N, C-alpha and C positions, 0 to 999 in steps of 0.2 A: 505492503499498500505505500502509494508516493505523499510523502507527506508536503505541508506548506509553509514554508516560514512567517507566513501572513495575520493570522490567526493566532497564533504565540506573541510577536509580533504586538500586536495588538493586545494584547493581555495583557503582557509586560507591561505595555505604555498607559496602560489604565491600573496596572496598581502601583507607577513609579507617581499615577498624577494625584492618587489617595494619600503617597505616604509626603508629598512636595507639600499637600495642603498643613498640613503641623504646622511644620515649621513657619511658611506661610504664615499664618496668620499673620492678618489684620497689615502687610501689606497689597500693594498694587501686581506683586504681583499670583496674586491669591483669585485673581479671578481669571485670568492664563492655564493655573492646573485646574481651574476647575472647569473654563474650555475646552482643556486637554484633555479632559475625563469625560466630558460629550461628546468630544467627536470620538477616544477610544470605545467608546459602548456604542453607540451607535454603527461605527468602522463592523466592530464584533459580532451586532445585531443581523446587518445590511449581508458579512458574510457570512453567518449561520444562514440563516435564508436562504441567501442565491445556492449554497450547499445540498442545502435539505430540497432548497426541487429541480435541482440538478440528477439524487440518484430519480425520483419519486416517477414511478414511467407511465401517470398522467398525465403528466410537462412534456416528459416529453418524447409520445403521440398528439399530444397537441401540435407539437415548435416542429416533426417531422408535415401532421398534414397540413397541417400548416402553411410546409414547404412545396407538400406535392401540391396542393391549391396554385403558386401561386407561377409551376412549371409543368399545368397540366395544358390550360388550354394552349400552350406550341407546343405538346407533345399533337392534341388534338388535330391541331391544327398540321401534321406532319402529316398524322398517319390520314387523312383523308387525300394528300394531296398524294400522298406513295399511290392509295386507291387510283384512284387518277391517274396516274402514268402505267400506272400495273392496270385495266382497262385500256390505258391507249394502246400502250403499245396486243390487248391481242385482237384490236382491230383489222 
């Protein structure tokens, strides 16, 4: 199983921002640390949801069906052009 470093880095930055709140209490950097916490938490949530969706077979089928619908029109046109050329060659 291939492990990505992105969720690990997001979790480490989440913990570091929480750890930085205590010594920075009462300074202007407190808001920066809280912003880092929210950004890390949002990034981690995004990563988990994206990974979960990529493993869902229903989501994979929806993506495949969308790709099929996009290419169906050109396939149908090419198919009938091929049929017409075969009928024309028989005559």
